[in-house]
C-alpha positions as CSV (number, residue, x, y, z in Angstrom):
1,M,0.0,0.0,0.0
2,F,1.5,3.3,-1.1
3,T,-1.3,5.7,-0.1
4,S,-4.1,6.1,2.4
5,L,-6.5,8.7,3.6
6,L,-8.0,7.3,6.8
7,T,-6.2,7.0,10.1
8,A,-6.7,3.7,12.1
9,G,-9.1,5.7,14.4
10,Q,-11.2,6.9,11.4
11,V,-11.5,3.4,10.0
12,R,-12.8,2.3,13.5
13,Q,-15.2,5.2,13.5
14,I,-16.7,4.2,10.2
15,H,-16.8,0.5,11.3
16,D,-18.6,1.4,14.6
17,T,-21.1,3.6,12.8
18,S,-21.9,0.8,10.3
19,L,-22.5,-1.7,13.2
20,A,-24.8,0.8,14.8
21,I,-26.7,1.2,11.5
22,L,-27.2,-2.5,11.2
23,E,-28.2,-3.0,14.8
24,R,-30.5,0.1,15.2
25,V,-31.8,0.6,11.7
26,G,-31.3,-2.8,10.0
27,V,-31.7,-3.8,6.4
28,E,-34.7,-4.9,4.3
29,V,-34.4,-8.6,3.2
30,P,-37.4,-9.7,1.1
31,H,-36.5,-13.4,1.3
32,D,-38.3,-15.7,3.7
33,D,-35.7,-18.4,4.0
34,M,-33.0,-15.8,4.6
35,L,-35.1,-14.1,7.2
36,S,-35.3,-17.5,9.0
37,R,-31.6,-18.0,8.8
38,F,-31.0,-14.5,10.3
39,A,-33.5,-15.3,13.1
40,D,-31.9,-18.6,13.8
41,S,-28.5,-16.9,14.1
42,G,-29.7,-14.3,16.7
43,A,-30.8,-11.3,14.6
44,R,-34.0,-9.4,15.3
45,V,-36.3,-10.1,12.4
46,D,-39.5,-8.2,11.7
47,R,-41.2,-10.5,9.2
48,A,-44.0,-8.2,8.4
49,A,-41.6,-5.4,7.4
50,K,-39.0,-7.8,6.0
51,R,-36.5,-6.0,8.3
52,V,-33.5,-7.5,9.9
53,R,-31.5,-5.8,12.7
54,I,-28.2,-7.5,13.0
55,P,-26.3,-7.5,16.3
56,A,-22.6,-6.5,16.1
57,D,-21.3,-9.8,17.4
58,L,-23.1,-11.7,14.6
59,V,-21.7,-9.3,12.0
60,V,-18.1,-9.7,13.3
61,R,-18.5,-13.5,13.5
62,L,-19.8,-13.8,9.9
63,V,-17.2,-11.4,8.5
64,K,-14.5,-13.4,10.1
65,Q,-15.9,-16.6,8.6
66,A,-16.1,-15.3,5.0
67,G,-13.5,-16.5,2.4
68,K,-11.0,-13.7,1.7
69,E,-8.9,-15.1,-1.1
70,F,-9.9,-16.7,-4.4
71,T,-8.9,-17.1,-8.0
72,I,-11.0,-17.1,-11.2
73,Y,-9.8,-18.9,-14.3
74,G,-10.4,-18.6,-18.0
75,R,-11.2,-21.6,-20.1
76,N,-7.5,-21.6,-20.5
77,I,-6.7,-22.1,-16.8
78,E,-3.3,-20.4,-17.2
79,R,-5.2,-17.1,-17.6
80,T,-6.3,-16.0,-14.2
81,A,-7.5,-13.2,-11.9
82,R,-6.3,-13.5,-8.4
83,F,-8.0,-11.8,-5.5
84,G,-6.6,-11.2,-2.0
85,Q,-3.2,-12.3,-3.2
86,G,-1.5,-8.9,-3.8
87,T,-2.2,-8.6,-7.5
88,R,-4.3,-6.1,-9.4
89,N,-7.0,-7.1,-11.9
90,Y,-9.0,-5.2,-14.5
91,N,-12.4,-6.1,-16.0
92,S,-14.5,-4.6,-18.8
93,I,-18.1,-3.8,-17.9
94,A,-20.4,-6.8,-17.4
95,G,-23.1,-5.3,-19.6
96,E,-24.8,-2.1,-20.6
97,A,-28.2,-1.5,-22.3
98,Y,-26.7,0.7,-25.0
99,W,-23.8,0.4,-27.4
100,V,-21.8,3.2,-29.1
101,E,-20.5,1.9,-32.4
102,E,-18.7,5.1,-33.4
103,V,-17.8,8.0,-31.0
104,G,-20.1,10.9,-31.4
105,Q,-22.9,9.0,-33.1
106,N,-26.2,7.9,-31.7
107,R,-26.4,5.0,-29.3
108,R,-28.3,1.8,-30.2
109,F,-29.6,-1.1,-28.1
110,A,-26.9,-3.7,-27.3
111,S,-27.1,-7.1,-28.9
112,L,-25.7,-10.6,-28.4
113,A,-23.3,-10.0,-31.4
114,D,-21.8,-7.2,-29.3
115,V,-21.1,-9.6,-26.5
116,A,-19.0,-11.7,-29.0
117,T,-17.2,-8.6,-30.2
118,A,-16.5,-7.4,-26.6
119,A,-15.2,-10.8,-25.6
120,R,-12.7,-11.1,-28.5
121,F,-11.7,-7.4,-28.1
122,A,-11.0,-7.9,-24.4
123,D,-9.1,-11.1,-25.2
124,A,-6.7,-9.0,-27.2
125,L,-6.1,-6.2,-24.7
126,P,-3.1,-7.0,-22.5
127,F,-4.2,-5.4,-19.3
128,I,-7.9,-6.4,-19.2
129,N,-7.6,-9.8,-17.5
130,V,-11.4,-10.4,-16.9
131,A,-13.5,-10.0,-20.1
132,G,-16.9,-8.5,-19.4
133,A,-19.8,-9.0,-21.7
134,M,-20.1,-5.1,-22.1
135,A,-23.6,-5.7,-23.7
136,D,-26.9,-6.6,-22.1
137,P,-28.6,-8.0,-25.3
138,H,-31.9,-6.2,-25.9
139,E,-33.3,-8.9,-28.3
140,I,-33.0,-11.8,-25.8
141,P,-35.7,-12.2,-23.1
142,V,-34.4,-11.3,-19.7
143,G,-35.3,-14.7,-18.2
144,F,-32.5,-16.6,-19.9
145,R,-30.4,-13.7,-21.3
146,C,-27.6,-14.3,-18.9
147,V,-27.3,-17.9,-20.1
148,E,-26.9,-16.8,-23.7
149,V,-24.4,-14.2,-22.7
150,L,-22.2,-16.5,-20.6
151,A,-22.1,-19.1,-23.4
152,T,-21.2,-16.4,-25.9
153,L,-18.4,-15.0,-23.7
154,L,-16.8,-18.4,-23.3
155,R,-17.0,-19.0,-27.0
156,H,-15.0,-15.9,-27.8
157,T,-12.3,-15.5,-25.1
158,D,-10.2,-17.9,-23.0
159,K,-9.8,-15.3,-20.2
160,P,-11.9,-15.3,-17.0
161,V,-15.3,-13.6,-17.7
162,H,-17.9,-11.4,-16.1
163,N,-21.6,-11.0,-16.9
164,W,-24.8,-10.2,-15.0
165,F,-26.8,-12.9,-13.3
166,H,-30.6,-12.7,-13.3
167,D,-32.3,-15.1,-11.0
168,R,-32.1,-18.6,-9.4
169,R,-33.8,-20.4,-12.3
170,S,-31.4,-19.1,-14.9
171,A,-28.4,-19.4,-12.5
172,R,-29.0,-23.2,-12.6
173,F,-28.2,-23.1,-16.3
174,L,-25.1,-20.9,-15.7
175,V,-23.8,-23.5,-13.3
176,E,-24.5,-26.2,-16.0
177,L,-22.4,-24.2,-18.5
178,M,-19.5,-24.0,-16.0
179,I,-19.7,-27.8,-15.3
180,A,-19.8,-28.5,-19.1
181,L,-16.8,-26.3,-19.6
182,R,-14.7,-28.1,-17.0
183,G,-16.1,-31.6,-17.3
184,D,-17.5,-32.1,-13.8
185,A,-18.8,-30.1,-10.8
186,A,-15.6,-30.6,-8.8
187,R,-13.4,-29.1,-11.5
188,A,-16.0,-26.3,-12.1
189,A,-15.7,-25.4,-8.4
190,Q,-11.9,-25.7,-8.4
191,Y,-11.4,-23.6,-11.6
192,T,-14.2,-21.0,-11.3
193,V,-14.6,-19.1,-14.5
194,C,-16.5,-16.1,-13.2
195,Y,-18.2,-14.6,-10.1
196,T,-21.7,-13.5,-9.3
197,F,-22.5,-10.1,-8.0
198,L,-24.7,-9.1,-5.0
199,E,-25.8,-5.4,-5.3
200,P,-27.7,-4.0,-2.3
201,I,-30.2,-1.3,-3.2
202,S,-29.3,1.8,-1.2
203,P,-30.4,2.7,1.2
204,L,-30.3,-0.5,3.2
205,R,-32.3,-2.9,1.0
206,F,-31.5,-6.2,-0.8
207,P,-33.1,-7.6,-4.0
208,F,-34.9,-10.9,-3.7
209,N,-33.3,-12.3,-6.9
210,G,-29.8,-11.2,-5.8
211,I,-30.1,-13.3,-2.6
212,D,-32.0,-16.2,-4.1
213,L,-29.6,-17.0,-6.9
214,L,-26.8,-17.4,-4.3
215,Y,-28.5,-20.6,-3.2
216,E,-27.7,-22.0,-6.7
217,T,-24.3,-20.5,-7.4
218,S,-22.9,-21.5,-4.0
219,R,-23.0,-25.1,-5.2
220,L,-19.8,-24.2,-7.0
221,N,-18.5,-22.0,-4.2
222,L,-18.8,-19.1,-6.7
223,P,-17.2,-15.9,-5.2
224,V,-19.5,-13.0,-4.5
225,P,-18.4,-9.4,-4.9
226,I,-20.8,-7.2,-2.9
227,G,-21.2,-3.7,-4.2
228,P,-23.9,-1.2,-3.3
229,M,-23.8,2.1,-5.3
230,A,-24.8,4.4,-2.5
231,Q,-25.0,8.0,-3.8
232,M,-24.2,11.0,-1.6
233,G,-27.3,13.1,-1.1
234,L,-29.7,10.8,-2.9
235,S,-29.5,7.3,-1.5
236,A,-26.9,8.0,1.2
237,P,-26.1,10.9,3.5
238,A,-24.7,14.0,1.7
239,T,-21.3,13.7,3.3
240,V,-18.3,11.5,2.3
241,A,-18.1,10.0,5.8
242,G,-21.9,9.3,6.0
243,A,-22.0,7.7,2.6
244,M,-19.1,5.5,3.5
245,A,-20.6,4.4,6.8
246,Q,-23.9,3.4,5.1
247,E,-22.1,1.7,2.2
248,N,-19.9,-0.2,4.6
249,A,-23.0,-1.3,6.6
250,E,-24.7,-2.5,3.4
251,I,-21.6,-4.5,2.4
252,L,-21.3,-6.1,5.9
253,A,-25.0,-7.1,5.7
254,G,-24.3,-8.6,2.3
255,V,-21.3,-10.6,3.8
256,C,-23.7,-11.9,6.5
257,I,-26.1,-13.1,3.8
258,T,-23.4,-14.9,1.8
259,Q,-22.2,-16.7,5.0
260,L,-25.8,-17.7,5.9
261,V,-26.1,-19.3,2.5
262,R,-22.8,-21.1,2.7
263,P,-20.2,-20.7,5.4
264,G,-16.8,-19.7,4.1
265,L,-18.1,-18.5,0.7
266,P,-15.5,-16.2,-0.7
267,V,-16.3,-12.5,-0.9
268,C,-15.0,-9.4,-2.6
269,Y,-15.7,-6.1,-0.8
270,G,-17.2,-3.7,-3.3
271,G,-16.7,-0.2,-2.0
272,I,-18.3,1.5,-5.0
273,C,-20.2,4.5,-3.5
274,H,-20.5,7.6,-5.6
275,A,-21.3,11.3,-5.3
276,F,-24.6,12.6,-6.8
277,D,-24.4,15.6,-9.0
278,M,-27.1,18.1,-7.9
279,A,-26.7,20.0,-11.2
280,T,-27.2,17.1,-13.7
281,T,-29.2,14.8,-11.3
282,Q,-27.1,11.8,-12.0
283,L,-24.3,10.1,-10.2
284,I,-20.7,11.2,-10.8
285,F,-18.3,8.5,-12.0
286,S,-15.0,10.3,-11.7
287,G,-15.0,13.5,-9.7
288,P,-12.5,14.1,-6.9
289,E,-14.9,12.4,-4.5
290,Q,-14.5,9.2,-6.4
291,A,-10.7,9.3,-5.9
292,I,-11.4,9.8,-2.1
293,F,-13.9,6.9,-2.1
294,G,-11.5,4.7,-4.0
295,V,-8.7,5.1,-1.4
296,A,-10.8,5.2,1.7
297,M,-13.1,2.3,0.8
298,T,-10.0,0.2,-0.1
299,Q,-8.8,0.9,3.4
300,M,-12.1,-0.2,4.9
301,G,-12.3,-3.4,2.9
302,K,-8.7,-4.3,3.7
303,S,-9.3,-3.6,7.4
304,Y,-11.6,-6.7,7.3
305,G,-9.0,-8.7,5.3
306,F,-11.2,-8.7,2.1
307,P,-10.0,-8.3,-1.5
308,V,-11.5,-5.0,-2.7
309,Y,-13.3,-3.8,-5.8
310,V,-13.7,0.0,-6.3
311,N,-15.3,2.0,-9.1
312,V,-12.3,3.9,-10.4
313,G,-10.6,4.3,-13.7
314,L,-13.9,5.3,-15.1
315,T,-14.9,8.6,-16.8
316,D,-17.9,10.9,-17.1
317,A,-16.8,11.6,-20.7
318,K,-18.6,10.1,-23.7
319,C,-15.4,9.8,-25.8
320,P,-11.7,9.0,-25.2
321,D,-10.6,12.6,-24.8
322,A,-8.5,14.6,-22.3
323,Q,-11.3,14.4,-19.7
324,A,-11.4,10.7,-20.1
325,G,-7.7,10.4,-19.6
326,L,-7.6,12.8,-16.6
327,E,-10.5,11.1,-14.8
328,S,-9.5,7.5,-15.5
329,G,-5.9,8.1,-14.7
330,V,-6.1,10.0,-11.5
331,T,-8.8,7.9,-9.8
332,L,-7.2,4.6,-10.9
333,M,-3.7,5.6,-9.9
334,L,-4.8,6.5,-6.3
335,A,-6.9,3.4,-5.7
336,A,-4.3,1.1,-7.2
337,A,-1.7,2.7,-5.0
338,A,-4.0,2.1,-2.0
339,G,-4.0,-1.6,-2.7
340,A,-7.4,-2.5,-4.2
341,D,-7.7,-5.8,-6.1
342,I,-9.9,-4.9,-9.0
343,F,-11.1,-1.7,-10.7
344,G,-13.8,-0.8,-13.1
345,H,-15.9,-1.7,-14.8
346,M,-13.9,-0.4,-17.8
347,G,-15.4,0.5,-21.2
348,I,-18.4,2.6,-20.2
349,A,-19.2,5.9,-22.0
350,G,-20.2,8.3,-19.4
351,V,-22.3,7.3,-16.4
352,D,-23.7,4.0,-17.6
353,Q,-24.7,5.7,-20.8
354,A,-23.4,2.9,-23.1
355,S,-20.5,0.6,-23.8
356,S,-17.6,1.9,-25.9
357,L,-14.7,-0.1,-27.3
358,D,-12.9,3.2,-28.0
359,I,-13.0,4.2,-24.4
360,L,-11.9,0.6,-23.4
361,A,-8.9,1.0,-25.7
362,L,-7.9,4.2,-24.0
363,Q,-8.4,2.8,-20.5
364,D,-6.2,-0.2,-21.4
365,E,-3.5,2.4,-22.1
366,V,-4.2,4.2,-18.8
367,I,-3.9,0.8,-16.9
368,S,-0.6,0.2,-18.7
369,Y,0.7,3.5,-17.5
370,V,-0.5,3.0,-13.9
371,E,1.0,-0.5,-13.8
372,S,4.3,0.8,-14.9
373,C,4.2,3.5,-12.2
374,L,3.5,0.8,-9.5
375,R,6.0,-1.8,-10.7
376,P,8.4,-3.0,-8.0
377,L,11.9,-1.5,-8.2
378,D,14.8,-3.9,-8.6
379,L,17.8,-2.6,-6.7
380,N,20.9,-4.7,-7.0
381,R,24.5,-4.4,-8.2
382,E,23.5,-4.6,-11.8
383,T,20.7,-2.0,-11.7
384,L,22.6,0.4,-9.4
385,A,25.3,0.3,-12.1
386,L,28.2,1.7,-10.2
387,D,30.7,0.0,-12.5
388,V,29.0,1.5,-15.6
389,V,29.1,5.0,-14.0
390,E,32.8,4.5,-13.4
391,A,33.4,3.3,-17.0
392,V,31.5,6.2,-18.6
393,G,32.8,8.9,-16.3
394,P,32.1,12.7,-16.3
395,G,30.8,14.0,-19.5
396,G,30.4,10.6,-21.2
397,S,27.3,9.0,-22.7
398,Y,25.4,5.9,-21.7
399,L,23.6,5.6,-25.1
400,A,26.0,3.0,-26.7
401,T,26.8,1.0,-23.6
402,D,25.9,-2.7,-23.3
403,H,24.1,-1.9,-20.0
404,T,21.7,0.4,-21.7
405,V,21.0,-2.1,-24.5
406,E,20.3,-4.8,-21.9
407,H,18.0,-2.7,-19.7
408,F,16.2,0.1,-21.4
409,R,13.3,-2.1,-22.7
410,K,12.2,-3.2,-19.3
411,E,13.0,0.1,-17.5
412,L,11.0,2.3,-19.9
413,W,7.3,2.4,-20.5
414,F,6.4,2.5,-24.2
415,P,2.9,3.8,-25.1
416,R,0.6,2.4,-27.7
417,L,-1.7,5.5,-27.9
418,C,0.1,8.4,-26.2
419,D,2.0,10.6,-28.6
420,R,5.8,11.3,-28.1
421,Q,6.8,12.1,-31.7
422,Y,8.6,15.2,-32.9
423,Y,6.2,17.9,-34.0
424,Q,6.8,17.5,-37.7
425,R,6.5,13.7,-37.5
426,W,3.2,14.1,-35.7
427,L,2.0,16.4,-38.5
428,D,3.2,14.0,-41.2
429,D,1.4,11.2,-39.5
430,G,-1.9,13.1,-39.7
431,A,-1.8,15.2,-36.5
432,T,-4.0,12.7,-34.7
433,N,-5.4,13.0,-31.2
434,A,-6.0,10.3,-28.6
435,Q,-9.5,9.7,-29.8
436,A,-8.3,9.0,-33.3
437,R,-5.6,6.7,-32.1
438,A,-8.0,4.8,-29.8
439,K,-10.3,4.2,-32.8
440,A,-7.3,3.0,-34.9
441,R,-6.3,0.6,-32.2
442,K,-9.9,-0.6,-31.9
443,D,-10.2,-1.2,-35.6
444,E,-6.9,-3.0,-35.8
445,I,-7.9,-5.4,-33.0
446,L,-11.3,-6.1,-34.4
447,R,-9.7,-6.9,-37.8
448,T,-7.0,-9.2,-36.5
449,S,-8.2,-10.7,-33.2
450,H,-9.6,-14.3,-33.5
451,P,-9.4,-16.3,-30.2
452,A,-9.3,-20.1,-30.4
453,P,-12.8,-21.6,-30.6
454,L,-14.3,-23.9,-28.0
455,P,-13.8,-27.6,-28.5
456,P,-16.7,-29.0,-30.6
457,D,-18.0,-31.2,-27.8
458,I,-18.2,-28.4,-25.3
459,D,-19.7,-26.1,-27.9
460,R,-22.5,-28.6,-28.6
461,A,-23.1,-29.0,-24.8
462,F,-23.4,-25.2,-24.6
463,T,-26.0,-25.1,-27.4
464,D,-28.1,-27.8,-25.6
465,I,-27.9,-25.9,-22.3
466,V,-28.9,-22.6,-23.8
467,S,-31.8,-24.3,-25.6
468,A,-33.0,-25.9,-22.4
469,A,-32.7,-22.5,-20.6
470,R,-34.7,-20.8,-23.4
471,R,-37.5,-23.4,-23.1
472,E,-37.7,-23.5,-19.3
473,C,-37.2,-19.8,-18.5
474,I,-39.6,-18.5,-21.2
475,G,-42.1,-21.2,-20.2
476,A,-41.9,-20.1,-16.5
477,R,-42.3,-16.5,-17.5
478,Q,-45.5,-17.3,-19.5
479,G,-46.9,-19.4,-16.6
480,R,-46.2,-22.8,-18.0
481,P,-44.9,-25.6,-15.7
């Protein structure tokens, strides 16, 4: 950890306030079985109001019990994202309703074809190690949409993946896809390909489906990031401290839910609160407050021993311009230096306005820059280079030395999109800006990236599972048995 904002005493203040919120105010849990599990564990349950007041000792016990380290694997198990193990991970957005084909043009509804495009695009980006669906396909009924999306993701990338989960019924088919990919349930649990996501609804409520589907995904011990998006002044107090205290309470309540479903279930602490813009009446993705949240919520999550996910590296801009670079770079750098485990979701144009591959290309460059800044320094006799300094002497040059030839490639960061050319060379090359270069990189990747296909037997199994999900989930939606 390189940077922090909260003292140990302030971390404790937020923690104590969160425990008081859970014990005195409680959370709304519209799930009868979960209410029973809370009651059996010693919480005060008001069944009529679906309200649970959780005593501090129960929160502390269940937080201690939760899994705090996990790895997710691509279909190529050599491609991983490791949480709680001192590494940083980056994912593209799990799905947006709209898609921006070309910067500055109208949005359109996202489609399943966009999921395939997003998967192979992320597969080619060196710093995105969890490939998100980026699209929430408009043409597919929501009851089995997530099944189609996961199958499509796994067909077009061999990295770990991320998509939205819908409900318990469809989650059963997602589990079947994972088992088909690995060959059996034991390997599917050992080499988890994705995680689900539990998102409390601020202030202090939980969705039925978000809880209910955990009963299914916990069969494979699927990790659970817990991430409310409490907004200062709208769904949380209009102070940074108050928003963090409520957000922390919601996360701790979510941890309790996961542990009452399955003791030891691994959890990622999603400290993704935001400020609310009273001028535009929407949340703010990347103001200075987000940098503060990114660092301080990382400290809160780490104080419990959890891997941490924070919403940084994002932008309120709709195109890969100077604003996008400023906002993505500053917020990501601070939270990465604070020690968070995963950042994002990347590839969003503005505040959940649409998905954009152009912005994702820029953010991959920003990540590369941040990773170079945070790389460990290698200090030894070779790198300190005393003998080289002696050989070159005063007034000499290091340019032609063997030492420079041997070291400069790994000591320097070389950009893909940022411009460092002489002025005339820049003019001769078309006087391009970051937006044009991001588009050129996007076009190149889409033209040349073709990940290896699924093995035919697994592909056929996927087709059968998706067809079964379509029949059952649509039938249930229409009232058929």
